[in-house]
C-alpha positions, 0 to 999 in steps of 0.5 A: 853392779848394774839394774837390771830385770826379768819377768816369769808370767806376770811376776817381775823381778828385779835385780843386780848384776855385778859387773864382772859377769857382764863382761865376763872378768875372771874373780878371785874368791874373795868377790862380790855378789853376782846377784842380789834382789834389787829390794835388798840393795835398795833398801839397804842404800836406803839406810845408810843414806838415812844414817849417814844424814844423821851424821853431825859431820853432814849436818855442819856441812849442809849448814855450811852450804846453807849459811853461803846462801845468806838465810834461805833456809833456817839454821832449826828448820834445816836440822829437823828435816836431816832428822825426820828424813826417815819419818819424810821419807815415808811421804814420799812417792815411790818416783820422788824418793828415786829422784832423791836417790839419784841427787844423794847418792854418787855411787853404790860398791858391793863387796863380800864386806859390804855395802859402800854408799858415796854421797853426793856431798853438794846435793845434799843441801839442796834436797834439805832447801826442797824438804823445807820448803813445804813445810814453810808453805804449811805453816804459812798457811 
């Protein structure tokens, strides 16, 4: 799917359109929706990213990546950031939220069965490092 928008008067409508529609491809009966409201897709992606960041597998991968950096971020701070991601997320400006999603999400696939989010595993440690940095400055003050 690809993002697009249309305008009616002063109102802007954002949505995602299936690549099959854009390329005029024939589709079978079990295909993804042709168009979806952007807000709905984006909320689902953020919810899935929040869920993925809480999984033990991801926490272990982040810890391994941060250990290779030799103490740049403490294990306790990294775990705290991952578990507080939802609270931190609401404090970010929309532009910063978009940048973080671009760092974390490789691909989003929408099918009739649901939504699948592929995460850039290598981007998670960098995001954690950035989110820990402001906490360190607050502690120093």
